[in-house]
C-alpha angles and dihedrals in degrees: 000000000000130000119229119179111307093339134083114225129206121189119197130183113220140159087276092057126253116348125192125212125188138178137186110254089234094059139052095220118112118208124201110237122233093242111103136147 
C-alpha cells in the first residue's frame, strides 16, 4: 500500500489487469479507481 496525498492507495493485480483502490484517510471505505486495463 502506498500513500498519496490525503488518500491511501491499494493496487491489486487481477485477471482484469491492474486495479486501483483508494480511500479517504478519514473513512474506512475503499473505492475502486477508474483506471483499469
